[in-house]
MIDOSE-1310 file (N, C-alpha, C; in nm, 2 decimals, decimal comma, always signed):
residues 83
mrlp	-5,10/+3,37/+1,06/-5,17/+3,40/+1,18/-5,05/+3,37/+1,28; -5,06/+3,44/+1,40/-4,98/+3,44/+1,50/-5,05/+3,42/+1,62; -5,00/+3,33/+1,70/-5,04/+3,28/+1,82/-4,97/+3,33/+1,96; -5,03/+3,38/+2,05/-4,92/+3,46/+2,18/-4,91/+3,33/+2,27
cpfc	-4,81/+3,29/+2,29/-4,76/+3,16/+2,38/-4,70/+3,24/+2,52; -4,78/+3,19/+2,62/-4,76/+3,28/+2,75/-4,56/+3,27/+2,75; -4,52/+3,15/+2,73/-4,36/+3,15/+2,76/-4,28/+3,20/+2,64; -4,31/+3,17/+2,51/-4,24/+3,23/+2,41/-4,28/+3,32/+2,35
gdrd	-4,40/+3,42/+2,39/-4,41/+3,53/+2,30/-4,50/+3,51/+2,18; -4,52/+3,61/+2,12/-4,60/+3,57/+1,97/-4,53/+3,49/+1,87; -4,59/+3,39/+1,81/-4,50/+3,31/+1,73/-4,62/+3,26/+1,60; -4,55/+3,22/+1,50/-4,63/+3,19/+1,39/-4,71/+3,04/+1,42
asef	-4,81/+3,05/+1,35/-4,92/+2,93/+1,37/-4,84/+2,80/+1,32; -4,75/+2,81/+1,22/-4,70/+2,71/+1,18/-4,61/+2,60/+1,30; -4,58/+2,68/+1,41/-4,50/+2,62/+1,51/-4,61/+2,54/+1,61; -4,73/+2,56/+1,57/-4,82/+2,49/+1,67/-4,92/+2,37/+1,60
vyrg	-4,96/+2,26/+1,67/-5,05/+2,18/+1,62/-5,18/+2,19/+1,68; -5,31/+2,20/+1,58/-5,43/+2,23/+1,63/-5,49/+2,10/+1,68; -5,55/+2,12/+1,80/-5,65/+1,99/+1,84/-5,80/+2,00/+1,81; -5,83/+2,14/+1,84/-5,99/+2,16/+1,82/-6,04/+2,22/+1,94
daap	-6,18/+2,23/+1,94/-6,23/+2,30/+2,05/-6,21/+2,25/+2,19; -6,20/+2,34/+2,25/-6,14/+2,32/+2,42/-6,28/+2,29/+2,50; -6,39/+2,32/+2,46/-6,52/+2,30/+2,52/-6,55/+2,17/+2,57; -6,55/+2,06/+2,45/-6,60/+1,91/+2,51/-6,53/+1,87/+2,61
vrpa	-6,59/+1,78/+2,71/-6,54/+1,72/+2,81/-6,56/+1,58/+2,78; -6,47/+1,49/+2,80/-6,46/+1,35/+2,77/-6,54/+1,29/+2,88; -6,68/+1,22/+2,82/-6,76/+1,14/+2,90/-6,67/+1,05/+3,01; -6,73/+1,01/+3,14/-6,65/+0,93/+3,23/-6,72/+0,78/+3,21
tseg	-6,83/+0,76/+3,12/-6,86/+0,64/+3,09/-6,88/+0,62/+2,94; -6,89/+0,50/+2,90/-6,91/+0,49/+2,73/-7,05/+0,55/+2,65; -7,15/+0,57/+2,77/-7,26/+0,65/+2,70/-7,21/+0,79/+2,69; -7,26/+0,81/+2,57/-7,23/+0,96/+2,52/-7,08/+1,00/+2,45
fydy	-7,04/+0,87/+2,44/-6,89/+0,87/+2,41/-6,92/+0,89/+2,23; -7,00/+0,84/+2,17/-7,02/+0,88/+2,02/-7,07/+1,02/+1,99; -7,14/+1,06/+2,09/-7,17/+1,21/+2,05/-7,04/+1,29/+2,09; -6,96/+1,26/+2,17/-6,85/+1,34/+2,23/-6,74/+1,32/+2,09
vylr	-6,72/+1,19/+2,02/-6,61/+1,20/+1,92/-6,66/+1,25/+1,80; -6,80/+1,22/+1,76/-6,84/+1,25/+1,63/-6,94/+1,38/+1,61; -7,00/+1,43/+1,71/-7,10/+1,52/+1,68/-7,08/+1,65/+1,78; -7,02/+1,73/+1,70/-6,92/+1,85/+1,75/-7,00/+1,98/+1,66
enpa	-7,01/+2,09/+1,75/-7,08/+2,21/+1,70/-6,98/+2,27/+1,62; -7,01/+2,35/+1,52/-6,91/+2,42/+1,42/-6,93/+2,57/+1,42; -6,93/+2,65/+1,55/-6,97/+2,78/+1,57/-6,88/+2,87/+1,48; -6,95/+2,97/+1,44/-6,90/+3,09/+1,38/-6,88/+3,19/+1,49
gpmr	-6,75/+3,25/+1,49/-6,72/+3,35/+1,59/-6,62/+3,31/+1,69; -6,59/+3,38/+1,82/-6,50/+3,36/+1,91/-6,53/+3,22/+1,98; -6,42/+3,15/+2,00/-6,43/+3,04/+2,06/-6,31/+3,00/+2,12; -6,29/+2,89/+2,22/-6,19/+2,85/+2,28/-6,12/+2,72/+2,21
ehwy	-5,98/+2,72/+2,19/-5,94/+2,61/+2,10/-5,81/+2,55/+2,16; -5,78/+2,43/+2,16/-5,64/+2,37/+2,20/-5,55/+2,37/+2,12; -5,43/+2,42/+2,13/-5,33/+2,43/+2,02/-5,20/+2,37/+2,12; -5,14/+2,30/+2,05/-4,98/+2,24/+2,11/-4,87/+2,29/+2,05
haqg	-4,79/+2,37/+2,13/-4,69/+2,44/+2,06/-4,55/+2,35/+2,06; -4,56/+2,28/+1,93/-4,47/+2,15/+1,91/-4,33/+2,20/+1,88; -4,34/+2,33/+1,81/-4,18/+2,39/+1,78/-4,12/+2,47/+1,88; -4,18/+2,47/+1,98/-4,14/+2,58/+2,10/-4,15/+2,48/+2,24
crnw	-4,23/+2,55/+2,32/-4,19/+2,52/+2,46/-4,28/+2,37/+2,49; -4,34/+2,35/+2,40/-4,42/+2,20/+2,40/-4,54/+2,20/+2,52; -4,59/+2,31/+2,53/-4,70/+2,31/+2,62/-4,83/+2,32/+2,54; -4,93/+2,27/+2,61/-5,06/+2,30/+2,53/-5,13/+2,44/+2,58
lvvt	-5,20/+2,48/+2,49/-5,24/+2,61/+2,52/-5,42/+2,61/+2,47; -5,49/+2,73/+2,56/-5,62/+2,74/+2,52/-5,62/+2,87/+2,45; -5,65/+2,87/+2,34/-5,64/+2,99/+2,25/-5,79/+3,04/+2,24; -5,81/+3,18/+2,26/-5,95/+3,22/+2,23/-5,93/+3,30/+2,08
rdtr	-6,00/+3,26/+1,97/-6,00/+3,29/+1,87/-6,14/+3,30/+1,79; -6,13/+3,40/+1,69/-6,26/+3,40/+1,61/-6,23/+3,34/+1,48; -6,31/+3,23/+1,47/-6,32/+3,16/+1,37/-6,37/+3,23/+1,23; -6,44/+3,33/+1,22/-6,47/+3,41/+1,12/-6,33/+3,49/+1,06
thev	-6,27/+3,55/+1,14/-6,16/+3,66/+1,10/-6,03/+3,59/+1,15; -6,03/+3,49/+1,23/-5,87/+3,46/+1,28/-5,83/+3,53/+1,37; -5,91/+3,65/+1,41/-5,83/+3,72/+1,53/-5,83/+3,65/+1,66; -5,69/+3,67/+1,70/-5,67/+3,60/+1,85/-5,70/+3,71/+1,95
fgav	-5,76/+3,66/+2,05/-5,79/+3,75/+2,17/-5,70/+3,72/+2,28; -5,62/+3,61/+2,28/-5,54/+3,55/+2,40/-5,52/+3,41/+2,42; -5,42/+3,38/+2,50/-5,40/+3,24/+2,51/-5,36/+3,19/+2,66; -5,40/+3,08/+2,70/-5,34/+3,08/+2,83/-5,30/+2,92/+2,85
larg	-5,22/+2,88/+2,96/-5,17/+2,74/+2,95/-5,31/+2,66/+2,97; -5,31/+2,54/+2,94/-5,44/+2,46/+2,91/-5,45/+2,43/+3,06; -5,35/+2,37/+3,14/-5,36/+2,31/+3,29/-5,40/+2,42/+3,36; -5,39/+2,54/+3,34/-5,44/+2,63/+3,40/-5,60/+2,71/+3,39
aaq	-5,63/+2,66/+3,26/-5,77/+2,72/+3,20/-5,87/+2,66/+3,28; -5,97/+2,75/+3,32/-6,10/+2,69/+3,36/-6,18/+2,64/+3,25; -6,25/+2,54/+3,27/-6,34/+2,53/+3,16/-6,48/+2,58/+3,17
């Protein structure tokens, strides 16, 4: 699988570290923290994911990818991605 890095261009997925779903937002208080850590959806289809370009520019990206086919629709820098 190849991922599009905004700085480095299309790169092999082995250069990246996968963090997971980009949708969950850490709760401000301890209430709801259990759900945030342990109870996650596992959708089939397009979703936004966090990836770290460890072997390249060392930026966090939000990649939109279909979990069924691994088709990648695009990537943006995580700091500029609207949740």
